[in-house]
N, C-alpha and C positions, 0 to 999 in steps of 0.2 A: 702299343696299338691296342685299340678295342674294336670289336666288330661293328660295322655299320654300312649302310647302303651308300650314303652321300660321300663317304670317305673311301670307297672301294678303290679308286684310282691311286690314292696315297698308299693304301695297304699293299696293293699289288706291286707298286713301284718299290716299296720298302723291301718286300721279300725278294724281289729281283736283284736289288742292290746288295742285300745280304748274301745272296748266292754268289755274287761277284766278289765278296770279301770286303765290301766297303763299310758296312755297318753291322750291328747286332740288333736283331728284332726280338722283342718280348711281347707276347700277346697276353693281355689280361682281360678277363671276361666282363668287367665293368669299369667305368671311367673313374670312379672315385678311388678305387685301389690302384688303377693305372697311374693316376696323378701322384700318389705317394710313392709308388714303385719308382717312377721317374725321379722323384725327389731323392730317394735312396741312391740311385745310380749316380746322380750329380754330387751328392754329399761325399761319396767314396772316391770318385774320380776327379772331382774338381772341374769337370767338363759339363757343358749344358746338354742334358738329355732332351730329346724331342718326344713329346707325348701327343699322339694323333687321335682325334675323335671325329665322330660324325656330328651332324647338326642337332640343334634343339637342346633338350635337357642334358644331353651327353656333355655339352660344354660346361653347363652350370655345375655338373658333378665334379669338375676339376677345382672348383673354387676353394675348398679347404686346403688343398695342397698348394695352390697358387699363393694363398695368403701366407702359409707357413714359409714358402720359398721367399716371398717378398720380405717378411720380417727377419728371416735368417740370412738373407743375402745369398741364397743358393741359386745358381744359374739354371734356367729351364726354358725350353722353347715350346709353347703351345701351338700346335698346328690344327686348327679347327676347320673342318669342311663346312660349306654353307651353300645355300641356294643362290642363284644369280639374281641380279638386281630386279629383273622383271617378276620374280616370284616373292619378293619381300613386300610386306605390308598389305597383302591381299588375302590373308588367312590361309596361305599355303601350308600343307602339312609339315610338321617338324621344323617350323621356321620362326625364329625370334630375332631380336637385335643382338647379334653376337659381337661385332666390333665394340669394344668398350665394356663388355659384360663384367670384366674384372676390375673396372674403375681404376683407382689410383694404384692398385697392386701390380700393374704391369707398366713399365716405363716406355714401352715401344709397342705400338699396334699398327699393323698394316692390313687393310682390307684389299685382297687381291682379286681383281675382277675375273670372271670366267672367260676362258679363251673364246675368241670369235671365229677362229679358223682352225682347221685340222692340221696337226703337225707342229713341229717346233723348229723355227729357223734360228740362225746364228744370233740374230738380234734378241730374240726372246730368251735364248739360252743365257746370253750375257746379262740380260735384265734380271732373270731369276737368280743367277749366281750372285749378282751384286746384292740382291735383296736378302739372300740367305746370309751372306757375309755380314751385312748390316745388322741382321737380327742376332746372329751369334755374337757379334762384337758387343751389342747392347746387353745381352744376357750375361756375358763373361765379365762385364765390368770395365770394358775399354772406353766407354763413353759416359760412365756414371757408376752408381753402385751396382754390383752384380745382383741378378734376380730374374724373375720370369718375364718373358715377352710373348706376344701373340701374333701369329700369322693366320689370318682368317681367309681361307682359300675357297672361292666359289667354283662350282662345277655345273655345267648344263648336261642334260641327257643327249646322247648316250654318255653315261658316267665314266666309262672306261673302255679300253680296247686292248687287244692282244699286245703284249710288250715284248720287244726283242731284248736279248741279253744286253746288259749295259756294263760299262767299265767305270769304277769309282774315279772320282777326280784325283789326279796325282797329287801327292803331298806337296810338291813344290809349287802347285798352283794355289794352295790355300795360304793366303797371306796374313792369317790371324794366328796369334798364339792362343790356343784354345784353353789353356790353363786358366783357372779362376784367378782373376787379377784384382788386386786392391787398387782402386783408383786414387790417384793423388788429388786431394780435395783442396789444396791450397792452404790447409791448416799448418801451423808451425810444428816443428819438431822440438819437443821440450828437452832442454838440457837440465837434468836433475843431479844433484850431488847428495851423498849421504848427509842427513841432517846433523846439525851440531849437537843437539840433544835428541837421541834416537826416539822417534815417535811416529814413524811411517809404517804403514802396512800396504801390501800389494794385494789387490782383490782380483781374482781371476774368475770371471763368470763363464757361462757357456761359450764354447768355441773361442776362448781367449788365445789358445795356442801356447807353444812352449816358450815364447818370448817372455811370458809372465814369470816363469821360473827364473829365467836369466836376470830379469830386472830386479826381482826380489833378492837374488844373491848379490848382485852388484850394489844395491842400495843398503844391504844389511837389514832387510825388512822381513817380517813374518809374511808367509805366502798363504793367503786365505783362498784356496782353490776349490771351486765346485767340482763335483764328480765328473761332469761332462765338459770340463774346461779345456782339456788337453794339456793341463799344467799340474796334474795331481801327482807330483813326484818332487824329489829333491830334498835337501837337508833343511830348508826353511819352511817346509809344509806344516801347516797347523790344521789338523783334522777337525777338532771340536771348536772351530772358529765362532760358531753361533753362540755357544755358551760364553766364550771368553769376551766377545764383543759386548755382552751385557754386564761384564764385571768391571767395576770402576778401576781396578788395578791393572786392567789390560785395555779393553775398549775405551775406558774413560780417559786413558792417557794418550790416545791417538790424536795427532794433530795434522797428519797428512795421509791421504789415501790415493794410491795410483790404481786406476780401474781399467781393466782390459776385459773384452768380451761382454756378455750380457748376463749379469747376475739375476737369477730368478727364484732361487730356492730358499731364501730366508727373508724375514722381515728386519733382521738386525742390520744387514748391510745397507738397505735404503735409509734406515734410521740414523746410522752413522754418517752417511753422506749428506744428510739434511742439517747436520749440526753446524752452527755458526762458527765454532772454533776449529773446524776441520777444513783444511785446504784440499780440494778434490781436483785431481788431474785425470781426465778421462781420455783414453786413447780411442779414437773413432773406430768403432767396430764395423765389420761388414754387415750390412743389414739396413733396414729402412730408417730406423730412428737411433740417434745416439743415446746411450744410457746416461741419464742425467736427472735423477730424482730431485736433486736440490735446485736445478735450473740455475746453478751458479758455478758449474764446473769450468775448469780451464780445459777446453776441448783441443786436443792436439792430434797430429797425424801419427806420431811415434815418440818414443822416449829414448834418449841417449844418456847414459849415466857417466858423469865425470867425477873424478876423485876416488879415494879409497875408503873402505870401511875401517873402523877402529875397534878396539876391544869392547867399547861400550855398545856398538851395534851388534856384535856377536852375543853379548850378554842379553840385549833386548830380545833378539830372536830366541836365544836359549830359554828365556823365561816362558815365552809363548809355547815353544815346542814341549818343554817339560810339563807345563800345566796341561797341555792337550793329552800327553801320554798318561799323566796321572788321572785325568778325567775318564779316559778309556779303560784304565786299569789293565790288568793282565788278561782280561777276558776269561773265558772258560778254559783253564789249563788242561782239563781232561784228566784221565787217569794218571796216577803217579808212575812214571816209567821206572823209577828206582825200585818201586814195589814189585814191578814185573820181573826184575832181575834179582830180587832178594832171595837169600838162602832160606828165609823164613816162609814156610808154606802158607801160614795165615796171611802174610803180606801179599804173596802171589795171588791167593784167592781173593783178597780185597781188590787187587788190580783187575781181575777178571770180572768181578761184580760191577766195578765202576765202568769198565769198558762196555759191558752189556747194557747198563743203565744209560750211558751216553748214546749208544746206537739206537735205543728205544725211545729217546726223548723226542717229543713232538717238536716240530719246526716252527719258530717264530720269525718275524721279519728280519731281525738282526742276524739270526743264523742263516737265513736264506740269502741275504745280501753278502754275508761273509763267504758263503760257499760258492756262489756264482762268481764273485770277484776273484776268489782264490784259484779257480780253474781256468781263468781267462788270461791269455798271454799275448805278446805283441803280434803274433801271426793271426790272432782271432779278432773279432769285433764284438763289442757289447753295446746293445741298444736298450735304453731304459725308457719305460713308458711313463706317462704323466700320472703316476699312481703314488700312493704313500711310500712305496718301496724306494723311490729315488731319493726321497728326503732321508729315509733311514740309512741308505747307503752313503749319502753325502755326509752324514754325521758320524760315520764310523770306519769306513774302509780305508786302509793305509795307502801310502803312496805306491804307485806302480805305473810305469810308462806304457800304458796300453791305450788303444784308440776306443773312446767311448762316445756314443752318439745319443742324442735325445732331441725330439722336436720341441725345442724351447723357444722358437721364434714367437709363437703365440701360446706355447705350453698346452696345446690342445690334446684331448684324449684320443682323437681319431687318427687312423692311418698308421699306427705304430708298427704293426706286423708287416704291412705293405712296404713301409719305408725300409724295414730290416731286410725284407726279401730283395729289394733293389740293391741294398748295400751288399748282401751276400752274392748276388749275381755279378756285381762289379768286382767284388773281391776275387772271385774265381777267374775272372777275365784278366786281372792285372797282376796276380802273383801265383806262385806254384801252389798246387792243391794241398790241402791239409788244414787250412784254417776253418774254424767254426764261427758262425755268427749266432750269438746268443741274444735272446730278447727276454728281458726281465720286466714283468708288468703285473698289474692286478687283474681281477676277474672282469671288472667293468670295461677296462681298456681292451681286454681281449674281445669282449662281446661287441664293442664298437667297430671291430674290424674283422668280423668273421668272413667277409667277402674275400679277404686276402688269402684264405686257405683254399679257395677254389681256383684250380689251375688247369688249363687245357691239357689234354693228354699228349699233344704234340710238343709241349714246352719242356725245356731243360729245367732241372731242379738243382738246388744248392743245399749245402749242409747247414741246416738251421735247427737250433733248439729254442723253442718258445717255452719259457719257464713262467708259470702262472701262480702267483701267490693268491690263493682263493680264500677270502673271508666272507663270501656271499654278500657283498655289498660294497659301498663306497666309503671305506674307512677314512679317507682323507678329509671328509666333511665332519668327522666327529670332533676335530680340533677347533672348529669354528666357534667364535664367542657366542653365537646365537644358540648353540647347543645347551648353554647353561641356563637359558631362560625359556626355552621352547619345550612343550610336552614331548616326552620321549617317543610317543607313537607318531607324532607329526614329523619329527626329525627322521625317524626310521623310514616312514613311507615316502616323504617328499625329498629327502636329501640323500640318505645312505642307500635308498632304493634296493632293498634286499632281493636276491635272485637265487633260484635253485636250478640252474641249468646243468644238465648232465654233460659235462665237458667231454668225457670219453666218447659218448655216443655221437656228439656233434663232430668232433675232429676226426674220428675214425670213419664216420660217414662221408667226410670230405677227402678221404684218402691219406690222412696223416697217421703216423704211429702215435701211441699214447702210453705214457708211464705215469704212475702215481707214487709220490714220495711223501708219506705221512710222518716219517721219522728221520732223524739225522742219518742213520745208517742207510736208509733207502735213498736219501738225497745224494750222499757220497757216491753211491753206485750208479744212479741214473745219469748224473752229470758227465760221466765218462762213457755213456752208452754210445756205441758206434752207429746208431740209426741215423740215416741221412736227414729225414724230416720228422721231428718228433715234438709233441707237446708234453711237457712235464707239469702235471698239476700238483701243487703243494698246498694241502689244507693248512691254514695258518692257525697257530695256537693262541695268538693274541688278537 
């Protein structure tokens, strides 16, 4: 909910129903953050959250979140309050054309006329319940792809009245399975066997799910899994897949690719899938558009693997995995632990010097990604912003079966913190306390969503760490080809957009705790900080 006059009846009804135990209400002070907060609730629970707004520009402020929900296949119900018919089209205050405002991004729109009589009779109640069931079914994917829907509800003055206590609808009256449902599209189920001469890879893009790991194992294929795929684990995982896809001895030998989810973090994957000598089998992902950069994919509903792998398949996978490990190297092994236990005093002193040097080392993106990944476990949630850091993490963090989220439907920079707060709120409702929701993002992604940090004093809070890799600008644009031919001052002003915001003053002024981690030692300490709502600023050394 966000505050508003035209939506007051919906707000008061919602809080009355919450008091009866029927729903949970979250009040956000502006609609843009409310939309992404609802997105986070739906992502974590798989159930469509309702986001309620007043009329006018309030509805338009939901558009970024609605687009992300549409392209990601996340269920959401927009309930927009509106003027009645007689006040539309005559210049009435806060009135615009709200039905259809989201265009193709919503699959279901109903413009609900304002009541003409006082009170609710049995017929009206049945009509409203049927409408709600229809909207929830559409959002949940019972009648098409899951995604956002809109109920545009008109109200005449007086806009609300005293509400008596209500009872929630009994569970046995709700005839819908609210869980996010993958619609059967009529596409075939592909029966694939391990190839005669191993040359298959399994590509797991964003939200591919654990099935990608299973399919890779059963096909005897390397698993090229993005960090937010939900499949970043298992013995077939290849972390440095981007580098290897460009290598003729690896990517050059691929002849079949099985694609799940929505790959968005590399140019190498689309390039592979456009090759004429590669057969592409794409599993239809939840979302608006199937991933098909070649426009020649074999689009299927699911994959069933028949037959068994042979030693040649294990060797094929083994070469990829070994090359990936070699590319990553041993990393920074840190001080020599044998020297710590040595009887030689000079060796022990060398260990102490190395330990101090490590703890004083400035933090770069690789260190930051490693540290946050290392402290995140299955009972936690990790949310990655559309910053350079997600690509760094994708290229180096090892396999771990944890739940990672990123707004990759449109890969927008906005709404990241709001989405994470919705995920955190849902996490605390659905499992025992103790999990932490961590948000890892860059400084511009943080600044795009400062409204998320403003929370009403009556609202519950969740355990959230917002970790900001701050390089005072948009580092992601430095890698663009245009940077090689454009004057540095133009790139700096127009693309990287440097900034010098005092993050500490901003976030503490909004009621959050603040920590600064300029060295590896600082970072290790603050990531285990027990603070409930904290922003950790990490000045980046690269």
